[in-house]
N, C-alpha and C positions, 0 to 999 in steps of 0.2 A: 252395500255396494253402490258406488256412484258410477253412472254410465253416461256417455254422450247421447243426447236425444237425437234420434234419427226419424225419418219420415214415418217409419212403422210404429213408433210410439209417440208421435207428435200430439195425437188427440189426448192421450193420457196426460201428457205434460200440460196441455191446454185445460183439461178438467181441473188439475191441481191449481193452475194459475187462476182460473175463473172462481172456483170455490174460495180460495184463500184471499184473492183480491176483494171479492164481495164482502167477506167477513172483516177484512182489515179497514174497509172504507164505509162500513155500515153506519157509523155514527156521524159521518161528514158528508155523505152523498144522498141524494133523493132516491126513493125506491125505484123510480123510473130510470134513473141513471144506472143504478146497480143492476137492474134487470137486463140492460143491453149487453152486459159483460158475460155473455154466454160462452160455453166452451168453443163453439164454432168461431165466434168473434175473436176470442183470445188465441185460437189456433192461427188465424190470419196475422195477428199481432206477433206471435212468436216467429212465424215464418218471415215476416218483414224484418224483424231484428236479426235473424240468421242471415238474411240477404245483405244486411249492412255490416256483417262480420262478427256478430256475437256468436258465442258457442253456448248452448244450453246443456245442462247436466241434470240428471234425475237421480235422486236417492231412492234406492229400493231396499226396504227392510220387510221381507216377506211379500210386500206389495209396494208399489210406488207411493211415497209419502211426501216428497218435496222436490223442488227444482231451484236452480240458480243459473244465472248467465254471467259470462265473463267476456269482455271486449277490451283487450289491452290491459289496462289497470282498472277498468270500471267493472265493479261487481253490481249486478242488478237482478231484479226479478227473483229474489230469494223468498220463496213461499213454501210453507209447510201446511198441509191440510189441517183445517181447524181442529179436528178430533185427534190429531197426531202431535199437536204442539206441546211444549214443555216436557219433551222426552229426550232433548239433546240433539235432535235432528237439524235444527237451525245452526247450531254450533258446528256440527259435522259438515254441513254444506258450506258454511262460511270458511272453515279451515281448508276445505278442498279448493274453493274458489280462490283463496289467497295464493295457494300454491300454483294455480293455473295462470295467475296474472303475470304479464310480461313487463309491466311498469308498476310503480308504487300503487298498491291497492287503494281505491277510493269508492265511495258509494253515496247515494242520496237517500234520505229518509224524510217522511212526512213529520211535521212537528207534533202531530197527534199520536204518533206511534211510539209510545213510551217503552213497550216491550222490546221493539227492535233496537231502540236507542240503548237500552240496558245491555242487550246482547252484544252489540257492536263495541260499546265502550269497554265491556268486560274483556273483549278480545283485542284491545289495544287501539281501537279507532278513536280519533279525536276530531272535534269540529274544526273546519278550516276557516270558518267565517263567511263562506260563500252561501248565499241564501237566494232562493227563488220564491217570491211572494205569490200566493194564490188568493182567491176570493175568501171572504169570511174569516180572515185572520189566519188561515192555514198557510204554511210555507213548507218548502223543502229545504233541508239543510245538508250540506256536503260534509262527509266525514272521511278522514284519510288515516291509513294505518300509520301509527306513530313509529318513526325510525329511532328507537331507543338504543 
């Protein structure tokens, strides 16, 4: 089941975001930088994104396992708990998010996130050519759902 994140389950969404974000950035960020991404900090981040118009959704399979946000056509914050990955939950969240988009679905991924890139490309997303360069040779790349 996918449900809209409300204030009553915001901390659970923040825990998913924190654990998953730390795991996905472990190889490119310092331990000190990873350590500040606590559930409390990520809860504030989620709340700020909601205040800007994003809607967050949580996938529950016996327990909460993943989250995703949608704002117009932008899909972001697709995170699945590290011990729940490779079970199809990312695909479920992505499909759900695409249906919620009010514009052509797009998203941004880190150049180091090969697993996410495979997931998105398998589901019809293609690079647009838009890139945001970061330090250390890392960049974000925009992908858009191909209108075939």
